[in-house]
DRENTORKOL-3810 file (N, C-alpha, C; in nm, 4 decimals):
REM DRENTORKOL-3810
@n.u->-11.1712; n.v->12.9858; n.w->-5.6232; ca.u->-11.1805; ca.v->12.8684; ca.w->-5.5408; c.u->-11.3239; c.v->12.8458; c.w->-5.4935
@n.u->-11.3902; n.v->12.9566; n.w->-5.4574; ca.u->-11.5267; ca.v->12.9401; ca.w->-5.4067; c.u->-11.6211; c.v->12.8910; c.w->-5.5152
@n.u->-11.5926; n.v->12.9251; n.w->-5.6399; ca.u->-11.6776; ca.v->12.8771; ca.w->-5.7483; c.u->-11.6556; c.v->12.7283; c.w->-5.7727
@n.u->-11.5336; n.v->12.6821; n.w->-5.7531; ca.u->-11.5070; ca.v->12.5388; ca.w->-5.7642; c.u->-11.5788; c.v->12.4611; c.w->-5.6538
@n.u->-11.5810; n.v->12.5173; n.w->-5.5343; ca.u->-11.6527; ca.v->12.4531; ca.w->-5.4242; c.u->-11.8023; c.v->12.4498; c.w->-5.4512
@n.u->-11.8544; n.v->12.5554; n.w->-5.5103; ca.u->-11.9957; ca.v->12.5562; ca.w->-5.5460; c.u->-12.0249; c.v->12.4530; c.w->-5.6552
@n.u->-11.9352; n.v->12.4394; n.w->-5.7509; ca.u->-11.9515; ca.v->12.3378; ca.w->-5.8556; c.u->-11.9442; c.v->12.1975; c.w->-5.7950
@n.u->-11.8574; n.v->12.1778; n.w->-5.6975; ca.u->-11.8488; ca.v->12.0499; ca.w->-5.6281; c.u->-11.9783; c.v->12.0190; c.w->-5.5546
@n.u->-12.0393; n.v->12.1193; n.w->-5.4964; ca.u->-12.1667; ca.v->12.1018; ca.w->-5.4277; c.u->-12.2760; c.v->12.0610; c.w->-5.5256
@n.u->-12.2826; n.v->12.1272; n.w->-5.6374; ca.u->-12.3835; ca.v->12.0936; ca.w->-5.7390; c.u->-12.3578; c.v->11.9532; c.w->-5.7938
@n.u->-12.2320; n.v->11.9182; n.w->-5.8146; ca.u->-12.1984; ca.v->11.7840; ca.w->-5.8612; c.u->-12.2410; c.v->11.6791; c.w->-5.7588
@n.u->-12.2184; n.v->11.7064; n.w->-5.6316; ca.u->-12.2616; ca.v->11.6144; ca.w->-5.5267; c.u->-12.4121; c.v->11.5983; c.w->-5.5248
@n.u->-12.4858; n.v->11.7066; n.w->-5.5451; ca.u->-12.6315; ca.v->11.7000; ca.w->-5.5509; c.u->-12.6772; c.v->11.6151; c.w->-5.6694
@n.u->-12.6189; n.v->11.6391; n.w->-5.7854; ca.u->-12.6554; ca.v->11.5617; ca.w->-5.9043; c.u->-12.6190; c.v->11.4146; c.w->-5.8877
@n.u->-12.5055; n.v->11.3878; n.w->-5.8250; ca.u->-12.4636; ca.v->11.2500; ca.w->-5.8014; c.u->-12.5587; c.v->11.1803; c.w->-5.7045
@n.u->-12.6003; n.v->11.2512; n.w->-5.6009; ca.u->-12.6929; ca.v->11.1921; ca.w->-5.5037; c.u->-12.8301; c.v->11.1681; c.w->-5.5650
@n.u->-12.8741; n.v->11.2571; n.w->-5.6503; ca.u->-13.0066; ca.v->11.2421; ca.w->-5.7110; c.u->-13.0107; c.v->11.1311; c.w->-5.8168
@n.u->-12.8988; n.v->11.1076; n.w->-5.8816; ca.u->-12.8968; ca.v->11.0079; ca.w->-5.9883; c.u->-12.8337; c.v->10.8759; c.w->-5.9442
@n.u->-12.8125; n.v->10.8569; n.w->-5.8152; ca.u->-12.7443; ca.v->10.7365; ca.w->-5.7663; c.u->-12.8338; c.v->10.6143; c.w->-5.7757
@n.u->-12.7720; n.v->10.5034; n.w->-5.8136; ca.u->-12.8429; ca.v->10.3751; ca.w->-5.8201; c.u->-12.7902; c.v->10.2791; c.w->-5.7136
@n.u->-12.6770; n.v->10.3138; n.w->-5.6536; ca.u->-12.6194; ca.v->10.2283; ca.w->-5.5504; c.u->-12.6000; c.v->10.3095; c.w->-5.4228
@n.u->-12.5971; n.v->10.2427; n.w->-5.3081; ca.u->-12.5751; ca.v->10.3148; ca.w->-5.1820; c.u->-12.4387; c.v->10.3842; c.w->-5.1747
@n.u->-12.3395; n.v->10.3294; n.w->-5.2407; ca.u->-12.2065; ca.v->10.3908; ca.w->-5.2386; c.u->-12.2076; c.v->10.5255; c.w->-5.3105
@n.u->-12.2715; n.v->10.5292; n.w->-5.4256; ca.u->-12.2816; ca.v->10.6567; ca.w->-5.4986; c.u->-12.3668; c.v->10.7573; c.w->-5.4225
@n.u->-12.4730; n.v->10.7094; n.w->-5.3600; ca.u->-12.5576; ca.v->10.7991; ca.w->-5.2810; c.u->-12.4793; c.v->10.8575; c.w->-5.1641
@n.u->-12.4026; n.v->10.7737; n.w->-5.0967; ca.u->-12.3199; ca.v->10.8214; ca.w->-4.9860; c.u->-12.2145; c.v->10.9203; c.w->-5.0309
@n.u->-12.1501; n.v->10.8902; n.w->-5.1416; ca.u->-12.0494; ca.v->10.9817; ca.w->-5.1960; c.u->-12.1126; c.v->11.1135; c.w->-5.2375
@n.u->-12.2280; n.v->11.1061; n.w->-5.3013; ca.u->-12.2966; ca.v->11.2292; ca.w->-5.3426; c.u->-12.3390; c.v->11.3139; c.w->-5.2244
@n.u->-12.3922; n.v->11.2491; n.w->-5.1206; ca.u->-12.4332; ca.v->11.3243; ca.w->-5.0011; c.u->-12.3133; c.v->11.3841; c.w->-4.9281
@n.u->-12.2032; n.v->11.3095; n.w->-4.9237; ca.u->-12.0817; ca.v->11.3618; ca.w->-4.8600; c.u->-12.0293; c.v->11.4832; c.w->-4.9358
@n.u->-12.0243; n.v->11.4725; n.w->-5.0683; ca.u->-11.9794; ca.v->11.5865; ca.w->-5.1495; c.u->-12.0745; c.v->11.7049; c.w->-5.1341
@n.u->-12.2028; n.v->11.6754; n.w->-5.1280; ca.u->-12.3022; ca.v->11.7811; ca.w->-5.1127; c.u->-12.2859; c.v->11.8544; c.w->-4.9803
@n.u->-12.2764; n.v->11.7816; n.w->-4.8721; ca.u->-12.2665; ca.v->11.8453; ca.w->-4.7408; c.u->-12.1338; c.v->11.9182; c.w->-4.7211
@n.u->-12.0248; n.v->11.8508; n.w->-4.7545; ca.u->-11.8940; ca.v->11.9153; ca.w->-4.7371; c.u->-11.8757; c.v->12.0330; c.w->-4.8328
@n.u->-11.9223; n.v->12.0170; n.w->-4.9554; ca.u->-11.9109; ca.v->12.1261; ca.w->-5.0524; c.u->-11.9961; c.v->12.2457; c.w->-5.0138
@n.u->-12.1169; n.v->12.2188; n.w->-4.9619; ca.u->-12.2038; ca.v->12.3289; ca.w->-4.9205; c.u->-12.1432; c.v->12.4046; c.w->-4.8028
@n.u->-12.0906; n.v->12.3313; n.w->-4.7065; ca.u->-12.0282; ca.v->12.3962; ca.w->-4.5903; c.u->-11.9070; c.v->12.4790; c.w->-4.6327
@n.u->-11.8223; n.v->12.4200; n.w->-4.7162; ca.u->-11.7035; ca.v->12.4921; ca.w->-4.7623; c.u->-11.7416; c.v->12.6117; c.w->-4.8493
@n.u->-11.8444; n.v->12.5982; n.w->-4.9306; ca.u->-11.8888; ca.v->12.7098; ca.w->-5.0153; c.u->-11.9392; c.v->12.8264; c.w->-4.9324
@n.u->-12.0175; n.v->12.7967; n.w->-4.8307; ca.u->-12.0699; ca.v->12.9037; ca.w->-4.7446; c.u->-11.9554; c.v->12.9790; c.w->-4.6795
@n.u->-11.8588; n.v->12.9065; n.w->-4.6252; ca.u->-11.7456; ca.v->12.9729; ca.w->-4.5609; c.u->-11.6596; c.v->13.0491; c.w->-4.6612
@n.u->-11.6422; n.v->12.9967; n.w->-4.7812; ca.u->-11.5613; ca.v->13.0651; ca.w->-4.8825; c.u->-11.6276; c.v->13.1944; c.w->-4.9290
@n.u->-11.7599; n.v->13.1907; n.w->-4.9513; ca.u->-11.8294; ca.v->13.3124; ca.w->-4.9925; c.u->-11.8331; c.v->13.4145; c.w->-4.8790
@n.u->-11.8489; n.v->13.3687; n.w->-4.7553; ca.u->-11.8472; ca.v->13.4614; ca.w->-4.6412; c.u->-11.7097; c.v->13.5252; c.w->-4.6256
@n.u->-11.6040; n.v->13.4459; n.w->-4.6413; ca.u->-11.4686; ca.v->13.4999; ca.w->-4.6296; c.u->-11.4414; c.v->13.6025; c.w->-4.7388
@n.u->-11.4877; n.v->13.5759; n.w->-4.8592; ca.u->-11.4669; ca.v->13.6704; ca.w->-4.9693; c.u->-11.5423; c.v->13.8009; c.w->-4.9447
@n.u->-11.6629; n.v->13.7913; n.w->-4.8917; ca.u->-11.7400; ca.v->13.9128; ca.w->-4.8638; c.u->-11.6767; c.v->13.9942; c.w->-4.7513
@n.u->-11.6302; n.v->13.9273; n.w->-4.6479; ca.u->-11.5642; ca.v->13.9967; ca.w->-4.5375; c.u->-11.4363; c.v->14.0626; c.w->-4.5857
@n.u->-11.3596; n.v->13.9930; n.w->-4.6673; ca.u->-11.2342; ca.v->14.0495; ca.w->-4.7190; c.u->-11.2592; c.v->14.1705; c.w->-4.8083
@n.u->-11.3682; n.v->14.1700; n.w->-4.8835; ca.u->-11.3999; ca.v->14.2842; ca.w->-4.9692; c.u->-11.4413; c.v->14.4061; c.w->-4.8891
@n.u->-11.5075; n.v->14.3855; n.w->-4.7766; ca.u->-11.5596; ca.v->14.4965; ca.w->-4.6975; c.u->-11.4629; c.v->14.5486; c.w->-4.5923
@n.u->-11.3561; n.v->14.4763; n.w->-4.5642; ca.u->-11.2665; ca.v->14.5154; ca.w->-4.4564; c.u->-11.1652; c.v->14.6199; c.w->-4.5041
@n.u->-11.1145; n.v->14.6923; n.w->-4.4073; ca.u->-11.0113; ca.v->14.7916; ca.w->-4.4369; c.u->-10.8742; c.v->14.7293; c.w->-4.4195
@n.u->-10.7725; n.v->14.7992; n.w->-4.4675; ca.u->-10.6357; ca.v->14.7523; ca.w->-4.4479; c.u->-10.6012; c.v->14.7564; c.w->-4.3003
@n.u->-10.5166; n.v->14.6646; n.w->-4.2580; ca.u->-10.4813; ca.v->14.6571; ca.w->-4.1170; c.u->-10.3757; c.v->14.7587; c.w->-4.0781
@n.u->-10.2982; n.v->14.8043; n.w->-4.1729; ca.u->-10.1896; ca.v->14.8957; ca.w->-4.1418; c.u->-10.2153; c.v->15.0317; c.w->-4.2049
@n.u->-10.1778; n.v->15.1341; n.w->-4.1322; ca.u->-10.1889; ca.v->15.2705; ca.w->-4.1837; c.u->-10.0543; c.v->15.3134; c.w->-4.2405
@n.u->-10.0576; n.v->15.3937; n.w->-4.3434; ca.u->-9.9335; ca.v->15.4472; ca.w->-4.3991; c.u->-9.8857; c.v->15.5628; c.w->-4.3108
@n.u->-9.7644; n.v->15.6080; n.w->-4.3363; ca.u->-9.7085; ca.v->15.7185; ca.w->-4.2575; c.u->-9.7890; c.v->15.8469; c.w->-4.2772
@n.u->-9.8377; n.v->15.8702; n.w->-4.3977; ca.u->-9.9179; ca.v->15.9892; ca.w->-4.4234; c.u->-10.0514; c.v->15.9815; c.w->-4.3494
@n.u->-10.1114; n.v->15.8635; n.w->-4.3435; ca.u->-10.2374; ca.v->15.8483; ca.w->-4.2727; c.u->-10.2196; c.v->15.8677; c.w->-4.1227
@n.u->-10.1085; n.v->15.8189; n.w->-4.0668; ca.u->-10.0807; ca.v->15.8380; ca.w->-3.9243; c.u->-10.0595; c.v->15.9855; c.w->-3.8938
@n.u->-9.9849; n.v->16.0557; n.w->-3.9800; ca.u->-9.9611; ca.v->16.1986; ca.w->-3.9596; c.u->-10.0919; c.v->16.2775; c.w->-3.9681
@n.u->-10.1781; n.v->16.2429; n.w->-4.0630; ca.u->-10.3064; ca.v->16.3123; ca.w->-4.0760; c.u->-10.3950; c.v->16.2847; c.w->-3.9546
@n.u->-10.3901; n.v->16.1641; n.w->-3.9031; ca.u->-10.4688; ca.v->16.1308; ca.w->-3.7848; c.u->-10.4199; c.v->16.2066; c.w->-3.6628
@n.u->-10.2891; n.v->16.2166; n.w->-3.6455; ca.u->-10.2326; ca.v->16.2924; ca.w->-3.5335; c.u->-10.2676; c.v->16.4409; c.w->-3.5450
@n.u->-10.2616; n.v->16.4943; n.w->-3.6667; ca.u->-10.2935; ca.v->16.6359; ca.w->-3.6871; c.u->-10.4408; c.v->16.6625; c.w->-3.6584
@n.u->-10.5277; n.v->16.5697; n.w->-3.6935; ca.u->-10.6701; ca.v->16.5917; ca.w->-3.6676; c.u->-10.7022; c.v->16.5804; c.w->-3.5193
@n.u->-10.6254; n.v->16.5035; n.w->-3.4457; ca.u->-10.6480; ca.v->16.4917; ca.w->-3.3013; c.u->-10.5969; c.v->16.6146; c.w->-3.2268
@n.u->-10.4917; n.v->16.6792; n.w->-3.2788; ca.u->-10.4341; ca.v->16.7972; ca.w->-3.2126; c.u->-10.5142; c.v->16.9233; c.w->-3.2391
@n.u->-10.5778; n.v->16.9341; n.w->-3.3536; ca.u->-10.6515; ca.v->17.0559; ca.w->-3.3861; c.u->-10.7828; c.v->17.0585; c.w->-3.3078
@n.u->-10.8216; n.v->17.1767; n.w->-3.2553; ca.u->-10.9463; ca.v->17.1855; ca.w->-3.1788; c.u->-11.0677; c.v->17.1705; c.w->-3.2701
@n.u->-11.1731; n.v->17.1190; n.w->-3.2141; ca.u->-11.2969; ca.v->17.1027; ca.w->-3.2897; c.u->-11.3599; c.v->17.2388; c.w->-3.3141
@n.u->-11.4261; n.v->17.2572; n.w->-3.4257; ca.u->-11.4815; ca.v->17.3873; ca.w->-3.4625; c.u->-11.6008; c.v->17.4260; c.w->-3.3761
@n.u->-11.6809; n.v->17.3324; n.w->-3.3338; ca.u->-11.8000; ca.v->17.3646; ca.w->-3.2580; c.u->-11.7840; c.v->17.3480; c.w->-3.1082
@n.u->-11.6626; n.v->17.3268; n.w->-3.0603; ca.u->-11.6411; ca.v->17.3031; ca.w->-2.9174; c.u->-11.6427; c.v->17.4347; c.w->-2.8415
@n.u->-11.7075; n.v->17.4363; n.w->-2.7245; ca.u->-11.7076; ca.v->17.5593; ca.w->-2.6443; c.u->-11.5694; c.v->17.5872; c.w->-2.5859
@n.u->-11.5349; n.v->17.7149; n.w->-2.5761; ca.u->-11.4042; ca.v->17.7525; ca.w->-2.5204; c.u->-11.4163; c.v->17.7779; c.w->-2.3705
@n.u->-11.3009; n.v->17.7813; n.w->-2.3021; ca.u->-11.2985; ca.v->17.7996; ca.w->-2.1572; c.u->-11.3205; c.v->17.9451; c.w->-2.1149
@n.u->-11.3014; n.v->18.0427; n.w->-2.2032; ca.u->-11.3124; ca.v->18.1840; ca.w->-2.1672; c.u->-11.4527; c.v->18.2404; c.w->-2.1924
@n.u->-11.5537; n.v->18.1557; n.w->-2.1914; ca.u->-11.6894; ca.v->18.2027; ca.w->-2.2173; c.u->-11.7562; c.v->18.2595; c.w->-2.0910
@n.u->-11.6908; n.v->18.2515; n.w->-1.9736; ca.u->-11.7510; ca.v->18.2985; ca.w->-1.8492; c.u->-11.7399; c.v->18.4456; c.w->-1.8297
END
C-alpha cells in the first residue's frame, strides 16, 4: 500500500509539472500533497510495526519471567555479611 501511495505522489508531481491548465495543476498539487503526507505516515507505520514487539506474552514467557524475578541475583550482597 505504501508503494502505491508513493507512486501516487510521483504521479501527482509529474501531473503538476506537465499541467497546461489550472485544473490539472490543482489536481496534480492535491495528489502530490496528499500522497506525500500519506506516504510518510505509511512508511513510518511500517517501520514502527517492524521494530515493535508483540503485545502479548505466551504462557512460557510469563513463567520464565516469574522464575527470573524469584531467583536471587548473582552479584547481590547477602544479609549475613555482618
